[in-house]
PyMOL CGO cylinders between C-alpha atoms (Angstrom):
from pymol import cmd
from pymol.cgo import CYLINDER

trace = [
    CYLINDER, 27.47, 8.28, 8.36, 28.43, 9.30, 11.97, 0.3, 1, 1, 1, 1, 1, 1,
    CYLINDER, 28.43, 9.30, 11.97, 25.58, 8.99, 14.44, 0.3, 1, 1, 1, 1, 1, 1,
    CYLINDER, 25.58, 8.99, 14.44, 24.34, 11.31, 17.22, 0.3, 1, 1, 1, 1, 1, 1,
    CYLINDER, 24.34, 11.31, 17.22, 22.17, 10.78, 20.27, 0.3, 1, 1, 1, 1, 1, 1,
    CYLINDER, 22.17, 10.78, 20.27, 18.64, 12.12, 20.47, 0.3, 1, 1, 1, 1, 1, 1,
    CYLINDER, 18.64, 12.12, 20.47, 17.21, 12.55, 24.24, 0.3, 1, 1, 1, 1, 1, 1,
    CYLINDER, 17.21, 12.55, 24.24, 13.60, 12.64, 24.76, 0.3, 1, 1, 1, 1, 1, 1,
    CYLINDER, 13.60, 12.64, 24.76, 11.66, 13.03, 27.77, 0.3, 1, 1, 1, 1, 1, 1,
    CYLINDER, 11.66, 13.03, 27.77, 8.46, 11.03, 28.21, 0.3, 1, 1, 1, 1, 1, 1,
    CYLINDER, 8.46, 11.03, 28.21, 6.33, 9.47, 30.85, 0.3, 1, 1, 1, 1, 1, 1,
    CYLINDER, 6.33, 9.47, 30.85, 7.71, 6.30, 32.39, 0.3, 1, 1, 1, 1, 1, 1,
    CYLINDER, 7.71, 6.30, 32.39, 4.76, 4.31, 31.62, 0.3, 1, 1, 1, 1, 1, 1,
    CYLINDER, 4.76, 4.31, 31.62, 4.61, 5.55, 28.03, 0.3, 1, 1, 1, 1, 1, 1,
    CYLINDER, 4.61, 5.55, 28.03, 8.25, 4.61, 27.70, 0.3, 1, 1, 1, 1, 1, 1,
    CYLINDER, 8.25, 4.61, 27.70, 7.87, 0.99, 29.29, 0.3, 1, 1, 1, 1, 1, 1,
    CYLINDER, 7.87, 0.99, 29.29, 4.72, 0.36, 27.00, 0.3, 1, 1, 1, 1, 1, 1,
    CYLINDER, 4.72, 0.36, 27.00, 6.66, 1.52, 23.97, 0.3, 1, 1, 1, 1, 1, 1,
    CYLINDER, 6.66, 1.52, 23.97, 9.77, -0.56, 24.55, 0.3, 1, 1, 1, 1, 1, 1,
    CYLINDER, 9.77, -0.56, 24.55, 7.27, -3.44, 25.09, 0.3, 1, 1, 1, 1, 1, 1,
    CYLINDER, 7.27, -3.44, 25.09, 5.66, -2.94, 21.93, 0.3, 1, 1, 1, 1, 1, 1,
    CYLINDER, 5.66, -2.94, 21.93, 8.82, -2.41, 19.91, 0.3, 1, 1, 1, 1, 1, 1,
    CYLINDER, 8.82, -2.41, 19.91, 10.24, -5.64, 21.38, 0.3, 1, 1, 1, 1, 1, 1,
    CYLINDER, 10.24, -5.64, 21.38, 6.96, -7.47, 20.16, 0.3, 1, 1, 1, 1, 1, 1,
    CYLINDER, 6.96, -7.47, 20.16, 7.70, -6.14, 16.73, 0.3, 1, 1, 1, 1, 1, 1,
    CYLINDER, 7.70, -6.14, 16.73, 11.30, -7.26, 16.98, 0.3, 1, 1, 1, 1, 1, 1,
    CYLINDER, 11.30, -7.26, 16.98, 13.07, -3.91, 17.25, 0.3, 1, 1, 1, 1, 1, 1,
    CYLINDER, 13.07, -3.91, 17.25, 14.05, -1.49, 19.91, 0.3, 1, 1, 1, 1, 1, 1,
    CYLINDER, 14.05, -1.49, 19.91, 12.85, 2.18, 20.56, 0.3, 1, 1, 1, 1, 1, 1,
    CYLINDER, 12.85, 2.18, 20.56, 15.82, 3.51, 18.86, 0.3, 1, 1, 1, 1, 1, 1,
    CYLINDER, 15.82, 3.51, 18.86, 15.11, 1.58, 15.63, 0.3, 1, 1, 1, 1, 1, 1,
    CYLINDER, 15.11, 1.58, 15.63, 11.54, 2.62, 15.92, 0.3, 1, 1, 1, 1, 1, 1,
    CYLINDER, 11.54, 2.62, 15.92, 12.28, 6.33, 16.05, 0.3, 1, 1, 1, 1, 1, 1,
    CYLINDER, 12.28, 6.33, 16.05, 14.79, 6.12, 13.28, 0.3, 1, 1, 1, 1, 1, 1,
    CYLINDER, 14.79, 6.12, 13.28, 11.80, 4.70, 11.08, 0.3, 1, 1, 1, 1, 1, 1,
    CYLINDER, 11.80, 4.70, 11.08, 9.74, 7.50, 12.19, 0.3, 1, 1, 1, 1, 1, 1,
    CYLINDER, 9.74, 7.50, 12.19, 12.33, 9.98, 11.33, 0.3, 1, 1, 1, 1, 1, 1,
    CYLINDER, 12.33, 9.98, 11.33, 13.23, 8.53, 7.94, 0.3, 1, 1, 1, 1, 1, 1,
    CYLINDER, 13.23, 8.53, 7.94, 9.41, 8.47, 7.15, 0.3, 1, 1, 1, 1, 1, 1,
    CYLINDER, 9.41, 8.47, 7.15, 8.95, 12.08, 8.07, 0.3, 1, 1, 1, 1, 1, 1,
    CYLINDER, 8.95, 12.08, 8.07, 11.82, 12.98, 5.88, 0.3, 1, 1, 1, 1, 1, 1,
    CYLINDER, 11.82, 12.98, 5.88, 10.62, 10.81, 2.89, 0.3, 1, 1, 1, 1, 1, 1,
    CYLINDER, 10.62, 10.81, 2.89, 7.10, 11.88, 3.15, 0.3, 1, 1, 1, 1, 1, 1,
    CYLINDER, 7.10, 11.88, 3.15, 7.86, 15.52, 4.27, 0.3, 1, 1, 1, 1, 1, 1,
    CYLINDER, 7.86, 15.52, 4.27, 4.94, 15.12, 6.72, 0.3, 1, 1, 1, 1, 1, 1,
    CYLINDER, 4.94, 15.12, 6.72, 4.09, 13.61, 9.95, 0.3, 1, 1, 1, 1, 1, 1,
    CYLINDER, 4.09, 13.61, 9.95, 2.77, 10.12, 8.84, 0.3, 1, 1, 1, 1, 1, 1,
    CYLINDER, 2.77, 10.12, 8.84, -0.29, 10.30, 10.97, 0.3, 1, 1, 1, 1, 1, 1,
    CYLINDER, -0.29, 10.30, 10.97, -3.10, 12.73, 11.96, 0.3, 1, 1, 1, 1, 1, 1,
    CYLINDER, -3.10, 12.73, 11.96, -2.36, 14.64, 15.24, 0.3, 1, 1, 1, 1, 1, 1,
    CYLINDER, -2.36, 14.64, 15.24, -5.82, 15.99, 16.71, 0.3, 1, 1, 1, 1, 1, 1,
    CYLINDER, -5.82, 15.99, 16.71, -7.05, 16.60, 19.96, 0.3, 1, 1, 1, 1, 1, 1,
    CYLINDER, -7.05, 16.60, 19.96, -10.41, 14.90, 19.09, 0.3, 1, 1, 1, 1, 1, 1,
    CYLINDER, -10.41, 14.90, 19.09, -10.75, 11.90, 16.96, 0.3, 1, 1, 1, 1, 1, 1,
    CYLINDER, -10.75, 11.90, 16.96, -14.06, 13.11, 15.61, 0.3, 1, 1, 1, 1, 1, 1,
    CYLINDER, -14.06, 13.11, 15.61, -12.45, 16.46, 14.52, 0.3, 1, 1, 1, 1, 1, 1,
    CYLINDER, -12.45, 16.46, 14.52, -9.63, 14.54, 12.93, 0.3, 1, 1, 1, 1, 1, 1,
    CYLINDER, -9.63, 14.54, 12.93, -12.06, 12.32, 10.84, 0.3, 1, 1, 1, 1, 1, 1,
    CYLINDER, -12.06, 12.32, 10.84, -13.96, 15.42, 9.84, 0.3, 1, 1, 1, 1, 1, 1,
    CYLINDER, -13.96, 15.42, 9.84, -10.46, 17.11, 8.94, 0.3, 1, 1, 1, 1, 1, 1,
    CYLINDER, -10.46, 17.11, 8.94, -9.72, 13.97, 6.82, 0.3, 1, 1, 1, 1, 1, 1,
    CYLINDER, -9.72, 13.97, 6.82, -13.18, 14.08, 5.02, 0.3, 1, 1, 1, 1, 1, 1,
    CYLINDER, -13.18, 14.08, 5.02, -12.79, 17.75, 4.43, 0.3, 1, 1, 1, 1, 1, 1,
    CYLINDER, -12.79, 17.75, 4.43, -9.24, 17.27, 2.78, 0.3, 1, 1, 1, 1, 1, 1,
    CYLINDER, -9.24, 17.27, 2.78, -10.69, 14.39, 0.70, 0.3, 1, 1, 1, 1, 1, 1,
    CYLINDER, -10.69, 14.39, 0.70, -13.81, 16.47, -0.39, 0.3, 1, 1, 1, 1, 1, 1,
    CYLINDER, -13.81, 16.47, -0.39, -11.31, 19.23, -1.49, 0.3, 1, 1, 1, 1, 1, 1,
    CYLINDER, -11.31, 19.23, -1.49, -9.63, 17.02, -3.80, 0.3, 1, 1, 1, 1, 1, 1,
    CYLINDER, -9.63, 17.02, -3.80, -12.87, 15.72, -5.34, 0.3, 1, 1, 1, 1, 1, 1,
    CYLINDER, -12.87, 15.72, -5.34, -14.98, 17.33, -7.87, 0.3, 1, 1, 1, 1, 1, 1,
    CYLINDER, -14.98, 17.33, -7.87, -17.75, 19.60, -6.32, 0.3, 1, 1, 1, 1, 1, 1,
    CYLINDER, -17.75, 19.60, -6.32, -21.37, 18.59, -6.70, 0.3, 1, 1, 1, 1, 1, 1,
    CYLINDER, -21.37, 18.59, -6.70, -23.88, 21.20, -7.38, 0.3, 1, 1, 1, 1, 1, 1,
    CYLINDER, -23.88, 21.20, -7.38, -26.32, 22.33, -4.70, 0.3, 1, 1, 1, 1, 1, 1,
    CYLINDER, -26.32, 22.33, -4.70, -30.07, 21.85, -5.24, 0.3, 1, 1, 1, 1, 1, 1,
    CYLINDER, -30.07, 21.85, -5.24, -30.25, 25.70, -5.80, 0.3, 1, 1, 1, 1, 1, 1,
    CYLINDER, -30.25, 25.70, -5.80, -27.55, 25.51, -8.49, 0.3, 1, 1, 1, 1, 1, 1,
    CYLINDER, -27.55, 25.51, -8.49, -29.30, 22.56, -10.18, 0.3, 1, 1, 1, 1, 1, 1,
    CYLINDER, -29.30, 22.56, -10.18, -32.66, 24.26, -10.32, 0.3, 1, 1, 1, 1, 1, 1,
    CYLINDER, -32.66, 24.26, -10.32, -31.34, 27.70, -11.31, 0.3, 1, 1, 1, 1, 1, 1,
    CYLINDER, -31.34, 27.70, -11.31, -29.81, 26.33, -14.49, 0.3, 1, 1, 1, 1, 1, 1,
    CYLINDER, -29.81, 26.33, -14.49, -31.64, 27.12, -17.74, 0.3, 1, 1, 1, 1, 1, 1,
    CYLINDER, -31.64, 27.12, -17.74, -32.50, 24.06, -19.87, 0.3, 1, 1, 1, 1, 1, 1,
]
cmd.load_cgo(trace, "trace")
């Protein structure tokens, strides 16, 4: 498979820290970006939550989990049932 070049603009400090972290993990930035791209393709989603506020992100995750869980009855629904 032929390869192409992907050019990305980022802050110099971010690049330096990213390169340092990748080196700690035994890879370079190119390998890390390829892992990210292949994960996105395989999972068909960004493999992490992107949010402006970490609390908002946690609430969004909780809402998503709750939507997949069976719904509990409210106290009004429980007490309005005929026995």
